[in-house]
N, C-alpha and C positions, 0 to 999 in steps of 0.2 A: 461542682465537680462536672467536669464533661464527660459524654458518652465515651466508652472503649472501642478502639477503632477495631473494626472487623478484620482487618489485613493491614497491619501496621507496617509489614514489610513489602507491602507491594508499590512497586515505583514502575509506572508505565513508560516513563523515558527511558529507564535501563532495558527495560525489556523491548521495547522497540530498537534501541541501539543495538542490542543483542541481536536481533533478528535479521536487522538491515545487515550487521556486520557478518553475519553467517552465510546471508544469502551472497552477498558481494564477493565473500571469500570464494565461495564455491565457483562463483562465475568468474572469477580470474580477472584478467586485465579489461579495462573499461574497452566498450564498444561504440564504435563511431563509424556509421555508414560511408563516412568520405575515406577511410582507411581500411586497409585489410585487417583480415582477424585469423589467426592462426586456426587451423581445422584440428587442433586436439583441445581447444577449449569447449567447455560446454555451451549449448544454444540456450535460448531464453525458454525454449519448451522443456528441455532436459532439467535444467534448474528449477522449473516450476513442478515438474514431476518428482523432483528429488525431495523437495519440501513440502509436497503435496498442497501445492497452492493453486490459484489459477495463473494463467499468463498475465492477464492484466494486472493481477497484485503481484506479480514477480517484476514485471515491467516497472511499475510505481515505485516499489522498493529500489530497484536498480537506479531509477531516476532519481529518487531521492538521494542515494548514495553517490551518484555524480558518476554511474560506471555504465550509463546506457543513454546514445543520444541520436537519433536518427532524424530525418529531415522533418517529419511529422511532428515529433516532439520540440524539435528547435521552434517550428512554426507556431504550435499552440502555447509553449512558453514566451514565445516573443510578443502574441497578442494578447496572453493574460498579463504579462509585464506592462504592456502599453496600457492597460486599464480597461481592456474589453470583459465583458461579462461571459459565462460558459454558453447562455443561450447564442449569445453573439459569436462566439467562436465555434459553435454547432452551426450556425446558418453559413459562416464564410468557408469552413473546412469540411462539410457536409459529413462530420463525425456525428457518433450518438453521445449523448451524455456522459455515458459511463466511459467511453473510450475518450473523450476530452478530460475528464478526471484522471484518467489511467497515464496521461502523458505529463500531468504535473505531479511535483514532489508532494509528498505528505507534508502538511503544514502543523498539524497537531501531532495524532499517533496513529500507529498502524491499528487497522480494526481486525478484529478476529484472531487476536494472538492467543498462545498456548495457555495463558493463565487470564481468567477474566477479571474485571475490575470490578469493586464493590456494587456499581451502579448495574453493571452486567449482570450478575448475581441475582440483584434484587429484581430486576426486569424479567429474568427467566424465571424466579420464584411466583412473580404475581403473573406472567403467562400460562406456567402449569396450574394455579388456582383457577385462572378464568377458564380455563379447558375445562378442568374437572367440572366447575359449576355449570357448564353448559351441558355436560353429558348427564 
């Protein structure tokens, strides 16, 4: 007999899709710096503030949804597609590691979603116990 699942209904892919859809719906029409954008559409900053996310995370979500494209993101994605590593892209573009990652779409799942995974819950419990033992 196998162990009972702690969160049997937890589906990270569905939660990720839900968050991506919510952010991209709020953001509106796709943004491409080669085209004019309507002034009544929310900016990246307004979208980030609305969802209480960082601008980097909001940009990454919109890039994953295919709704955000600027010269820098196209360059980073082109270099990554050519097989360049993140440190090589950092050297070529003079961007930080976080910035390079923020210009690439999510490959696995969105981090720090509203509902935590079983693994994230386990790590939080361990950290709490570890802090309490130190005190």
